DSSP file (Angstrom, degrees, kcal/mol; ACC not computed):
  #  RESIDUE AA STRUCTURE BP1 BP2  ACC     N-H-->O    O-->H-N    N-H-->O    O-->H-N    TCO  KAPPA ALPHA  PHI   PSI    X-CA   Y-CA   Z-CA
    1    1 A X              0   0    0      0, 0.0     2,-0.2     0, 0.0     5,-0.1   0.000 360.0 360.0 360.0 134.2    0.0    0.0    0.0
    2    2 A X    >   -     0   0    0      1,-0.1     3,-2.2     3,-0.1     4,-0.1  -0.502 360.0-130.5 -68.2 133.9    1.2    3.4   -0.9
    3    3 A X  G >  S+     0   0    0      1,-0.3     3,-1.0    -2,-0.2    19,-0.2   0.738 107.1  64.5 -61.6 -21.2    1.8    5.6    2.2
    4    4 A X  G 3  S+     0   0    0      1,-0.2    -1,-0.3    17,-0.1    18,-0.3   0.656  99.4  53.5 -73.6 -14.8   -0.2    8.3    0.5
    5    5 A X  G <  S+     0   0    0     -3,-2.2    -1,-0.2    16,-0.1    -2,-0.2   0.195  77.3 137.9-104.5  15.2   -3.2    6.1    0.6
    6    6 A X    <   -     0   0    0     -3,-1.0    16,-0.4    -4,-0.1     2,-0.4  -0.373  31.1-170.6 -64.0 135.8   -3.1    5.3    4.4
    7    7 A X        -     0   0    0     13,-0.2     2,-0.4    14,-0.1    13,-0.2  -0.999   1.4-167.8-128.8 131.1   -6.5    5.4    6.1
    8    8 A X  E     -A   19   0A   0     11,-2.7    11,-3.2    -2,-0.4     2,-0.4  -0.933   4.8-155.6-120.3 145.0   -6.8    5.2    9.9
    9    9 A X  E     -A   18   0A   0     -2,-0.4     2,-0.4     9,-0.2     9,-0.2  -0.949   9.5-176.6-124.6 141.1  -10.0    4.6   11.9
   10   10 A X  E     -A   17   0A   0      7,-2.3     7,-3.4    -2,-0.4     2,-0.3  -1.000  12.3-176.3-135.1 130.6  -10.9    5.6   15.4
   11   11 A X  E     -A   16   0A   0     -2,-0.4     5,-0.2     5,-0.3    37,-0.2  -0.933  33.3-167.2-132.9 153.0  -14.2    4.6   17.0
   12   12 A X        -     0   0    0      3,-1.8     4,-0.1    -2,-0.3    -1,-0.1   0.225  66.0 -98.8-111.2   8.4  -16.1    5.1   20.3
   13   13 A X  S    S+     0   0    0      2,-0.4     3,-0.1     1,-0.0    -2,-0.0  -0.039 119.6  55.5  98.1 -30.2  -18.6    2.3   19.4
   14   14 A X  S    S+     0   0    0      1,-0.3    59,-2.8    58,-0.1     2,-0.3   0.793 116.0  20.6 -99.1 -39.7  -21.2    4.7   18.1
   15   15 A X  E     - B   0  72A   0     57,-0.3    -3,-1.8    33,-0.0     2,-0.5  -0.971  64.6-150.3-133.3 145.8  -19.3    6.7   15.5
   16   16 A X  E     -AB  11  71A   0     55,-2.7    55,-1.7    -2,-0.3     2,-0.5  -0.978  10.2-148.8-118.5 125.6  -16.1    5.9   13.6
   17   17 A X  E     -AB  10  70A   0     -7,-3.4    -7,-2.3    -2,-0.5     2,-0.5  -0.784   9.4-157.0 -89.4 132.3  -13.8    8.7   12.5
   18   18 A X  E     -AB   9  69A   0     51,-2.8    51,-2.3    -2,-0.5     2,-0.5  -0.959   9.2-167.9-111.9 123.5  -11.9    7.9    9.3
   19   19 A X  E     -AB   8  68A   0    -11,-3.2   -11,-2.7    -2,-0.5     2,-0.6  -0.950  12.4-171.8-116.9 128.3   -8.7    9.9    8.8
   20   20 A X    >   -     0   0    0     47,-2.4     3,-2.1    -2,-0.5     4,-0.5  -0.887   7.7-164.8-116.3  96.3   -6.7   10.1    5.5
   21   21 A X  G >  S+     0   0    0     -2,-0.6     3,-1.4   -15,-0.3    -1,-0.1   0.806  83.8  62.4 -54.1 -35.5   -3.5   11.9    6.3
   22   22 A X  G 3  S+     0   0    0    -16,-0.4    -1,-0.3   -18,-0.3   -17,-0.1   0.714 106.0  46.9 -66.7 -18.2   -2.6   12.6    2.6
   23   23 A X  G <  S+     0   0    0     -3,-2.1    44,-0.5    44,-0.1    43,-0.3   0.459  84.7 121.0 -97.8  -3.3   -5.8   14.7    2.3
   24   24 A X    <   -     0   0    0     -3,-1.4    -3,-0.0    -4,-0.5    -5,-0.0  -0.431  45.8-165.4 -72.0 130.3   -5.2   16.7    5.5
   25   25 A X        -     0   0    0     -2,-0.2    -1,-0.1     0, 0.0    -4,-0.0   0.511  30.8-136.0 -87.2  -7.9   -4.9   20.5    5.1
   26   26 A X        +     0   0    0      1,-0.1    -2,-0.1     2,-0.0     0, 0.0   0.867  53.1 147.6  52.7  41.5   -3.5   20.8    8.6
   27   27 A X        -     0   0    0      1,-0.0    -1,-0.1     4,-0.0    -3,-0.0   0.736  55.4-131.4 -76.3 -23.1   -5.8   23.7    9.3
   28   28 A X     >  +     0   0    0      3,-0.0     4,-2.5     4,-0.0     5,-0.2   0.486  68.0 128.1  84.6   2.8   -6.1   22.9   13.0
   29   29 A X  H  > S+     0   0    0      1,-0.2     4,-2.5     2,-0.2     5,-0.2   0.890  71.2  52.6 -59.3 -39.9   -9.9   23.2   12.9
   30   30 A X  H  > S+     0   0    0      1,-0.2     4,-1.9     2,-0.2     8,-0.3   0.921 111.4  46.2 -63.4 -42.7  -10.4   19.8   14.5
   31   31 A X  H  4 S+     0   0    0      1,-0.2    -2,-0.2     2,-0.2    -1,-0.2   0.917 114.8  46.5 -66.6 -44.0   -8.1   20.6   17.4
   32   32 A X  H  < S+     0   0    0     -4,-2.5     3,-0.3     1,-0.2    -2,-0.2   0.870 117.1  43.8 -66.2 -36.7   -9.6   24.0   18.0
   33   33 A X  H  < S+     0   0    0     -4,-2.5    -1,-0.2    -5,-0.2    -2,-0.2   0.749 135.1   9.7 -83.0 -24.5  -13.2   22.7   17.8
   34   34 A X    >X  +     0   0    0     -4,-1.9     4,-2.4    -5,-0.2     3,-1.4  -0.412  63.6 166.1-154.6  70.3  -12.7   19.6   19.9
   35   35 A X  T 34 S+     0   0    0     -3,-0.3    -3,-0.1     1,-0.3    -4,-0.1   0.663  75.3  67.0 -66.7 -15.6   -9.3   19.5   21.7
   36   36 A X  T 34 S+     0   0    0      1,-0.1    -1,-0.3    14,-0.1    14,-0.1   0.794 114.7  28.2 -72.3 -26.6  -10.4   16.6   23.9
   37   37 A X  T <4 S+     0   0    0     -3,-1.4    10,-2.2     1,-0.2     2,-0.8   0.840 117.5  56.6 -98.0 -45.3  -10.6   14.3   20.9
   38   38 A X  B  <  +C   46   0B   0     -4,-2.4     2,-0.4    -8,-0.3     8,-0.2  -0.804  58.6 159.6-100.2 104.7   -8.0   15.7   18.5
   39   39 A X    >   -     0   0    0      6,-3.4     3,-2.2    -2,-0.8    -4,-0.0  -0.794  16.0-174.4-127.8  85.2   -4.6   15.9   20.2
   40   40 A X  T 3  S+     0   0    0     -2,-0.4    -1,-0.1     1,-0.3     5,-0.1   0.647  80.7  56.8 -62.8 -17.4   -1.9   16.1   17.5
   41   41 A X  T 3  S+     0   0    0      4,-0.1    -1,-0.3     3,-0.1     2,-0.3   0.391 101.4  69.2 -93.9   5.0    1.1   15.8   20.0
   42   42 A X  S <  S-     0   0    0     -3,-2.2     2,-0.4     3,-0.1    -3,-0.1  -0.791  86.0 -96.9-120.0 162.7   -0.1   12.5   21.4
   43   43 A X  S    S+     0   0    0     -2,-0.3     2,-0.1     1,-0.2    -3,-0.0  -0.995 113.7  27.5-122.9 127.3   -0.4    8.9   20.2
   44   44 A X  S    S-     0   0    0     -2,-0.4    -1,-0.2     2,-0.1    -5,-0.1   0.674  84.9-161.0 -68.7 154.0   -3.0    8.0   19.2
   45   45 A X  S    S+     0   0    0     -2,-0.1    -6,-3.4     1,-0.1     2,-0.5   0.662  75.3  59.5 -82.8 -14.9   -3.8   11.6   18.2
   46   46 A X  B     +C   38   0B   0     -8,-0.2     2,-0.5    -6,-0.1    -8,-0.2  -0.967  60.3 178.4-115.5 121.3   -7.6   10.9   18.0
   47   47 A X    >   -     0   0    0    -10,-2.2     3,-1.5    -2,-0.5   -35,-0.1  -0.876   5.1-175.5-123.8  96.5   -9.3    9.7   21.2
   48   48 A X  G >  S+     0   0    0     -2,-0.5     3,-1.0     1,-0.3   -36,-0.1   0.696  75.8  69.5 -69.3 -20.4  -13.0    9.3   20.5
   49   49 A X  G 3  S+     0   0    0      1,-0.2    -1,-0.3   -38,-0.2   -12,-0.1   0.590  84.6  73.4 -73.9  -8.1  -13.9    8.4   24.1
   50   50 A X  G <  S+     0   0    0     -3,-1.5     2,-0.3   -14,-0.1    -1,-0.2   0.309 102.4  29.3 -89.8   9.8  -13.1   11.9   25.2
   51   51 A X  S <  S-     0   0    0     -3,-1.0     2,-0.2   -15,-0.1   -17,-0.0  -0.950  87.7 -86.6-155.9 171.2  -16.3   13.5   23.7
   52   52 A X     >  -     0   0    0     -2,-0.3     4,-2.1     1,-0.1     5,-0.2  -0.503  36.3-118.0 -81.9 157.0  -19.8   12.8   22.8
   53   53 A X  H  > S+     0   0    0      1,-0.2     4,-2.5     2,-0.2     5,-0.2   0.896 115.5  54.8 -58.8 -41.4  -20.8   11.4   19.4
   54   54 A X  H  > S+     0   0    0      1,-0.2     4,-2.4     2,-0.2    -1,-0.2   0.912 108.5  46.6 -61.3 -44.6  -22.7   14.5   18.6
   55   55 A X  H  > S+     0   0    0      2,-0.2     4,-2.4     1,-0.2    -1,-0.2   0.873 111.0  53.0 -67.2 -37.4  -19.7   16.8   19.3
   56   56 A X  H  X S+     0   0    0     -4,-2.1     4,-2.7     2,-0.2     5,-0.2   0.940 110.9  46.4 -61.9 -47.2  -17.4   14.5   17.2
   57   57 A X  H  X S+     0   0    0     -4,-2.5     4,-2.3     1,-0.2    -2,-0.2   0.922 111.9  51.3 -61.5 -44.9  -19.8   14.7   14.2
   58   58 A X  H  X S+     0   0    0     -4,-2.4     4,-0.5    -5,-0.2    -1,-0.2   0.908 112.2  47.1 -58.2 -43.6  -20.1   18.4   14.6
   59   59 A X  H >< S+     0   0    0     -4,-2.4     3,-1.3     1,-0.2    -2,-0.2   0.931 111.7  48.8 -65.9 -47.2  -16.3   18.8   14.6
   60   60 A X  H >< S+     0   0    0     -4,-2.7     3,-1.5     1,-0.3    -1,-0.2   0.868 105.9  58.6 -63.2 -35.6  -15.8   16.5   11.6
   61   61 A X  H 3< S+     0   0    0     -4,-2.3    -1,-0.3     1,-0.3    -2,-0.2   0.666  99.6  59.6 -68.0 -15.1  -18.4   18.4    9.6
   62   62 A X  T << S+     0   0    0     -3,-1.3    -1,-0.3    -4,-0.5    -2,-0.2   0.380  78.1 123.3 -91.9   3.5  -16.4   21.6   10.1
   63   63 A X    <   -     0   0    0     -3,-1.5    -3,-0.0    -4,-0.2    -4,-0.0  -0.325  56.5-147.1 -68.6 146.5  -13.3   20.3    8.4
   64   64 A X  S    S+     0   0    0     -2,-0.0     2,-0.2     2,-0.0    -1,-0.1   0.647  81.0  38.8 -86.5 -15.3  -12.0   22.2    5.4
   65   65 A X  S    S-     0   0    0      3,-0.0     3,-0.4     0, 0.0   -41,-0.1  -0.680  87.6-108.8-124.1 178.8  -10.7   19.1    3.6
   66   66 A X  S    S+     0   0    0    -43,-0.3   -42,-0.1    -2,-0.2   -43,-0.1   0.161  87.7 104.9 -93.2  17.4  -11.9   15.5    3.0
   67   67 A X  S    S+     0   0    0    -44,-0.5   -47,-2.4     1,-0.1     2,-0.5   0.855  78.3  48.4 -68.1 -35.3   -9.2   14.2    5.3
   68   68 A X  E     +B   19   0A   0     -3,-0.4     2,-0.3   -49,-0.2   -49,-0.2  -0.928  66.8 152.0-110.1 126.8  -11.7   13.5    8.2
   69   69 A X  E     -B   18   0A   0    -51,-2.3   -51,-2.8    -2,-0.5     2,-0.3  -0.839  20.8-156.4-135.5 177.0  -15.0   11.7    7.6
   70   70 A X  E     -B   17   0A   0     -2,-0.3     2,-0.3   -53,-0.3   -53,-0.2  -0.981   8.3-162.4-150.3 161.4  -17.2    9.6    9.8
   71   71 A X  E     -B   16   0A   0    -55,-1.7   -55,-2.7    -2,-0.3     2,-0.3  -0.987  27.1-117.0-143.3 149.2  -19.8    6.9    9.7
   72   72 A X  E     -B   15   0A   0     -2,-0.3     2,-0.3   -57,-0.2   -57,-0.3  -0.667  31.3-124.2 -83.0 136.3  -22.3    5.8   12.4
   73   73 A X        -     0   0    0    -59,-2.8     2,-0.3    -2,-0.3    -1,-0.0  -0.614  23.1-122.4 -81.7 138.1  -21.9    2.3   13.5
   74   74 A X        -     0   0    0     -2,-0.3     2,-0.9     1,-0.0    -1,-0.1  -0.621  13.5-141.2 -81.0 136.2  -24.9    0.0   13.2
   75   75 A X              0   0    0     -2,-0.3    -1,-0.0     1,-0.1   -61,-0.0  -0.846 360.0 360.0 -97.7 101.5  -26.1   -1.6   16.4
   76   76 A X              0   0    0     -2,-0.9    -1,-0.1     0, 0.0    -2,-0.0   0.438 360.0 360.0 -93.0 360.0  -27.2   -5.1   15.4
């Protein structure tokens, strides 16, 4: 796999954040809007358990690029 096509996923069980580093504009909007989840100086840098699903969705929807997306997990 080409390193430019790397996709990483982070979930809290309700929502999964999908991050594609090669598409990231590094605007910092995610960090400013939800610093409890998006912590670029830590590993892993996305910690979904630190916020509500609603706040995570709101933050991802404010992104300037397609680097961050999300999907809701189905409860079967």
